[in-house]
N, C-alpha and C positions, 0 to 999 in steps of 0.2 A: 504494500500500500504506500502510495506517495503522500508525504506530509508536506503541506504548504508552509512556506517560511514567511514570517512577518518581520518587518523592520521596525524597531522601536525608535520613534522620533522624539527628540527632546525639543522643548520650546521655551524660550525665555519669557519672563513676565511681560515685558513690553510687547513682544510678538503676540502673546496670548491676548493681551488687551486689544491689540490692533485687530485680531481675528474676531474678538467678541464685539467690538464696536462695528466692524464690517458686517457681522451677522445681524446686529440690530438694524443697521441701515438697509440691509438686504431684505429683512422682514418688512420694514416700513415701506420699501419700494414695491415689493411684490404684493403688498396689501392695498396698493393704490386703487382708488375708486372715485371716478369723476362724478361727484354728486350733482353738479350743475346739469348733467345730461339726463339724470333720473333713469338710467338704464343700467341693468346689471351687467358688469363686465367681469367674467369669471377669471380666477387665477389660472395659471397654466398647470394643469393636472396631467399626470401620465395615464390616469385611468378614465379618460373622457368617455369611453364606451360604457361606463357604469353609471352615467348620469340619469338614464331612464330606469324606472323601477323594474326590478326583476326579482320575483319571489325566491329564486334560488340563492339570492344574496343574503337572505334573511334567516337568522336562527333565533326563534322566538320561544321563550319559556312558556310552558303550559299555564293556564289561568290560575290565579291564587284560589285556594280552596274557598268555596262559598261565593265567589265572584264570577262564575262562569258566564252568566247572562251579561253582566256588566262588561266583561272582557270582550265577548263577541260583538257586543253593541259598538264598542269603541274601535277595536282592532279588526276592522273590516278589510277586505282586499284593497279597497280604494285608499283607506287610511294608511295601511302598511306601505302601499306604493308611494304615497305622499312622503312618508317618513324616509323611505329609501332614497327618493330623489333629493329631499332636503339634506339628508346626511351626506350623500355622495357629493353633493355640490359644495358643501361647506366644511366637511370633515378636516381637510388639510388646512383650511383657514383657522379652524379652532386650534389645531396643533401649533400653528405659527404664533398665535397670540399667547399661548401658554409658554412657548419657547421664548418669546419676547419678554414675558414676565421674568423667567429664570435668568435670561441674559441681563436684564436691567438690574436685578438683585445682585448678581455677581459683579457687575460693573460698579455699583455703589459700594459693595464690600471691598473690592480689590483696590479701588481708588480712594476709599474712605471719604467719598464725596456726599453731597446733599442734593436732594431734588430742588428744582427751581423752575421758574417760568421759562419756557423754551424760547430762545431767541429766533429759532427757525419758524415758529408759529406766531411771532409778534404781529405780523400783518393781519392775522385773524382777530387778535385782541384789540388792535389799534383801529380797526375799521368799525366805526360806530354805526354804519349804515345798515348792516344786516340784522335781521330778527328771525326768530322761529315763526313757523306758520301760526295763524291765529288759533287761540285756545278753543276747542270745541265747546258747544253750549253746555253739555252735561258736565264738563270739567271746570267751568268758570268759577264755581263755588266748591272748594276742596276743604272747607273748614275742619271737618272731623271725619276721619276714616277709622274703621275698626281694624286694628292690626293683629298680626299673628293668628289669622283665621285659617287654620288648616282645613280644607274642604272635606277631608275624609271624616272629620267630626261633624256628622250630619246635623245634630241638634244645635250646636253652636253656629254653624254656617246658616241654618235656617233662621235662628234667632237674630243674627246680624241682618239678614235680608228683611226682617220685619221691623227693624229699628228705623229711627229717623236720621241715621248717619248719612253723610254725603256719599261715602264710598266704603268698600270693604277690601282690605288687602287679602286677597285670596292666595294663601301662602303655601307654596311648595318648597320653600327654602328655610329661613331661620326658625320658624315655628312648627316645622313639619319634619317627621322622620321618614325618609323616602323609601320605605319598604315597598315591595311590589304591590302588596295589598293596599297600602295607603295611596299610592299613585293612581291605581286603577279606580279605587272607590272615590277618590277626590275628583278626578276628571269626570267620572260618571255623574257625580252629584252636580257638578257644574252643567253638564250636558242636560240633565233633567230640569234644572232651573231655567236654562236658556230656552228650552223648548216648552216651557210652561207646563211641565208634567207633574209638578208638586202641588197638591191641593193646599190652599190657604196662603201660598206664596204669591205676591203680586207679580205682574208681568215686568219684564226688564225695564220698560220705560218709566215705571213707577217705583221700582226698587232702588236701593243704593247702587251706585256704579260698581261693577266688578273690576277691580284693579288686579289683574292676574300676575302672579309672581312666580315664574318658573325657577328651577334650580339655577345656581351660578355655574360658571364654566369649570370650576374645580370638581364638579360632581359628574359621575357617569351612571348610566342605567345598566345594571348588571344583567337584566333579563331579556335584553334584545341586542343581538349582534348583527351588524351589517358588514358584509365582506370580511367576516372573521374578527371584527373589532366591536367592543362595547360602544353603544351609541352615546354621545354626550348627553348628560342628563337634561340640560335646558332644551335641547332640540327635541327630545322625546316629549317633554311637557308641552312646549310651545307648539310643536307640530300637531299633536292630537287636539289641543285646544283650538288652534286656528282652523284645522280641517273640519272639525265638527261644529264649532261655535262662531267662527270668524264672521261669516256672512250674516248670520242671525243677529249678532251683536251690532254689526254695522247698520243693518236695515232698521234696527230699533233705536238708532242714534245713541247706543249705549256701549260703544266700543268699536273694535277691540282695543282695550287699554291694558298696558303692562307696567309692572315694576321690574327693573333690571338690576340684579344684585351684583355687588362686588366687581364693578367695572373699574379697572385700574388705569386705563389710558384712552386717548382719543382713537387709537387703532381698534380697540374693542368696541367703542361706539360706532366706528365705521363698519365693522363687521355686522353688528346688529342692524344697521341701516341697510346694508346689502341684503340681509335676510328678510327684512321687512319688504323691500322693493321686490325681491324674488317672489315672496308669498303673495303680494298684491297682484302681481302679474299672473301667477298660477291660479289664484282663486278669482281672478277678474274683478278685483276691488279697485276703486279709484286710488291713485297715488296719494299717499298721506293719510289713508284711512286708519292705519295703525298708529297709535300714540303710546309713548313710553316715558315714564318717570325714571330717571337714573338715580340709584342710591349711591351717593358719594361716601363710600365706606373705607376708602384707602387714602392715606396721606399723599400718595403719589397722584391720585386723581384730583386732589384739591388744587394742584398747580395746573390742571388742564381742563378746568370746568368750562371755560369759553370754547375750547376746541371740541369738547364733548357735545355741547349744545350745537355747535356749528355742523358737526358730522350728522347730527340727528335733526337738523332744523326743520325738515318736513314731517318728522315723526315725533317731535318732542312734546311731552306733557310737562316738562320741567325737571328739576333736580330735588333731591331729598337729602337732608342732613340728619344724622343720628349721632349717638354718642359712643356706644360701647364697641361696635365693630370698628369704627373709625379710630378710637383710642387704642384698640388692640393692634391695629395696623402698624403703629409705631414700634411695638415689640416685634411684630412680624418682620419688618424691614430693618430695624436698627436696634433690636433688643440686646445685642451683644455689646453695644457701645454704652459706656457708663453715662455719657452725657444725655442719653435718652431714657434714663431710668425713670419710670413712671411711678409716682407715689401711690399710697393706699387710695384706691378709688372710692372707698366708703367714706373717706374723710376729706380728701384733697382734690378730687376730680369732679367737676361739674361744668355745665355749659357757660358759666360765668368766667371760667379761667381763660387766660389770654389766648392760648392755642385753639381752644374750642370756640370761644366767642369770635375770634378772627375768622375762623373757618365758616361759621354761620353767617357772619356779616358779608363775607366775600361771596358766599353762595347766593344770598338774597340779592346782593348788588348785581351779580352776574346775570341771574335769571331775569330780574325785573328790567334791567337795561336792554335785554334781548326779547322781552315780551313773553317770557316763560314763567311758570308758577314755581314758587319756592316753598317746600313743605318741611316741617320739622319731624322730630322723632316720636317715639311712642311712650305714653305714660304707662308704666308697668304696674303701678300701684292698684290694688284691688279694694273696693269699698266694702267695709264690714256690713253684715246683714242689718244690724240695728241702727236705724237712721238717727236716733236720738242719742246714741252713745258718743262719748268723748273721742273715742278712736275714729269713729266715722267722720266727725268734724275735723279731726287732725289730718286724716288722709285727704279730705276734700280741700283743706287749706293748703296742703303741700302741693297737690296737683295744680291747684289754681295759681299758686305763686310761680311754679316752674313754667307753666304754659303761658301765663301772662307775660313773663320775661321774653318768650319767643314771639308772642303777638306784637309786643312793643318793638322788637327787633325788626319786624316786617314780614314774618312768614304768612303764607296764604292759607295754611292749614297744618294739621299734625294728626297723629294717631293716638288712640287709646285702646287698651286691651279690654277693659271692663265696659260692657255695653251700657251699664248704668251711668257711666261718665259722659256719654254722648251729649245728652241734653244740657247738662251744666256747662260743658265746654263750648257748645254752640252758643249758649247764652253769653258766655265770656267774650266770644268774638263779636256778637251783636252789640255788646255794651262798650267795646273798646275800638271798634273799626266801623267803617261805613262801606256799604256795598259788598259784593260777593267775594272780593279778593283785595289784596294790597299791592297790585302791580304798580301803582303810582308811588309807592314808597321805595326809594333807592338810597340805601345807606351811603352817606358821604364819608367813605373810608378809603384808605390806601393801604392795603394789606401787604406786608413785606414777607420775604422768605423767613426771617427770624420770628415774625408774628405767628406763623404757622408751625414753626419747628421748636419753639421754646417750651420746654417742659415746666409744669408748675412746681413750685417748691413744696416740700413735705416729706414725711417719712413713712414708716410702715408700722401698723399696730397689730397686736396679737389678734384682736377682733377681726380686722380686715383680712389677715392671713387665713384665719379659720373660716371666715365667711366665703372667701374665694375657694378654699378647699371643698367646702360643703356644696357650693354651686357646681363646681366642676364634677364632683363625684355623682351628684344627683342628676346632672344632665346626661352623663354616660349611662347611668342606670335607666333613665327614661328612654334613652336611645335603644338600650337592650330590650326594652319592653315594646319598642315600636312607636314611641311617643317623641315628639319634637320639642315639647315644652313641659314645664311642671310648675307647681306653686310652692313658694317658700317664703316664710316671714312676711306674708301679706303682699307678695309681688309675684308676677309671672316671670319666669326665667326661661330663656331660650338659647339658641346657639350663639347669639351675640353676647349675652352675659357669660355664657360658658367660655367663649373665646377670651374675653378680657380677664376672666378669673384664672384660667390655667396659664394665660400669657404672663400675668403678674407673678404667679408663683414660680414659673420657670425663670423669669428675669431676676427675681429676688434671690433665688438660689444661685443663679449664675454670678451675681455680683456680691453675694454674701452680705446682704444688707443687715443692719442691726435693728431690732425692734425698739420702738419708742418706750414700751412698757418696762422692760427689764434689761435692755442692752444685749439680749441673746442674739446670736447671729443666725440668720435664716439659712439653714443647711439642709441637705437631703435627710440627715438623721432627724432633725427637728420636724420636718414635714412628715416623715414616716410616723413619728410619735403623734402628731396632731391628726393625721389621717385615722389612726386607731381610735382616738378620742371622738372624732366626728362620726365615724361609722357606728360606734357604740351609742352615741347620742341619737343618731337617726334611727337606729334599730329600736331603741327604747321609745322614741316618739311615735313610731308607727305600729308597734306590737307585731313586728314582721314574722311571717312564717319562715320555715327552714329554707324553702325555695327562694323567698324574698331576701333572706339573709345572704344566701349564696350569690344571688345576683348583685346585691349591694357590695359584697366583697370583691366580686369580679370587676365591678365598676371602679372600686378603690384601687385595685391592682392596675387597671388600665390607666387611671389618672396618674399614678406614680410612674408608670412606664413613659407617659407623655412628658411629664415635667422633668424627667431625668435625661431626656435625649440630649446628646451632644449638640446636634443642630436642631433649631426650632422647627417643629412640624408646622407647616404653613397654615393649615386649617384643621381644627379638631374634627370637623365633619368629614373631611377628606381622609384623615387618618383612620377614623372609625369605619368609613365606607370602603376603603381600599385595603387597609391592613387587617381589619377585624370585621369582615363582611357580615353584619347582622348576626351576632352571636346569640341573639334572642331565641333562635331556634334550638339552641343547645343549653340555654340557661333557664 
């Protein structure tokens, strides 16, 4: 047998950086899309013959148990063919934007540099003449959306539809665990509502607007392979939603409207725009029918908000600013650098801090200057049952104070989790604003690089460390049960709060910070001790069965595995989805 010989090539650091930078430019160049022509211009693919649907390309898992009817209603031959064409057209584009993310992270690390406003795109930011397409009638008032509404939870989804909220964040991302069962049930529940098949639920034109939130680019769908590869999670969600509901939503003037999660650059916005144009052509919808609100959840994206709006200007419904995914992105990108040490979030991190207030002001200014809506994050607090209780009034006062801060900053709307908060927050808007939105409010600010990158002062408390540990463990336990969120200490917790929780613990161990309480150093050993305490406390609180104790311990073990990693795992959901694919079947 003949053995092939390979030559080992050495490369110097400057040469490697040159290759890396060349790669980034190459990705940017091959992703070019001339938006002014409004015509899809595909990248050069070697597998052009696979662009038309072929069932032989598909490897689809059998229906989830108990959802056979729902599965066959959704995954018809026509729908599968649509998914095949969608995926084959954009699969390599998805790879390239993920490579671009990796290349950008390596470049920042190896050069010890900082993100900044791009000089190459200054012409877009400096040209004050362009604006996004006019806001559709149903989106002019975005005062209060109900957030973290995983549509697989039928009762909550229907309750939200019966509320007075302006919209519903129909969530396949942060508040949802993307098991096969949950995805099929959730999409089917939307299908039923769109086609008015649910007794007692109003028609689309009279219900809150459905703001559909597919998974982010970091997630894949394990149960469908096309050409031998798992389909990107957002394409599976988006494709089925558009195929079955797109035209119905458009004809009822109620969509199709989307939230786009975890967009990190204008190139990713460009890719989504291409997908929207392609879909409109395929489904024979007018150009610009699809509208999307981009969630600015990454510090890198905060320097490209103008460019993101520009790429999506015919499909933009605005930008959204939150707190915990965005704060966690600093650890994701720069957590190994001591200058980016993020203090205890329970004591020192809120939207009033310079780096977060600057981010919100810049987002509002950017959106309103371009005719786009700017929305704020979600109030996670839950109202107690007894309205006359002191705790009820305390929670209401806290939510009111935080949301009034955002209203006065100029946001056009925000989200709440608790449906009972919808009416009080709508009243807050009515009392402090005029009209359906605040597009006329343009903050007079000049946000610098240092404004966006300066970490707040503060230390770490024992309470904050234990709280982060508890949230991280319970999120993983919820995930192992097939749930994407849970309730703890009077709040809803989801993957966003799990991200910031595990990120902070990882970073505090990495930099061996000292506790304010007793000057102990945060080490792996200390975290191990505290994990045992937290697990015991949670077990006693819930009177857990043996199976539940086993699952909680498995979650604690996974949490320790994640926070001890030499290199920071980019997303907790990716780690659980790829490294530990739904262990709930075994736990």
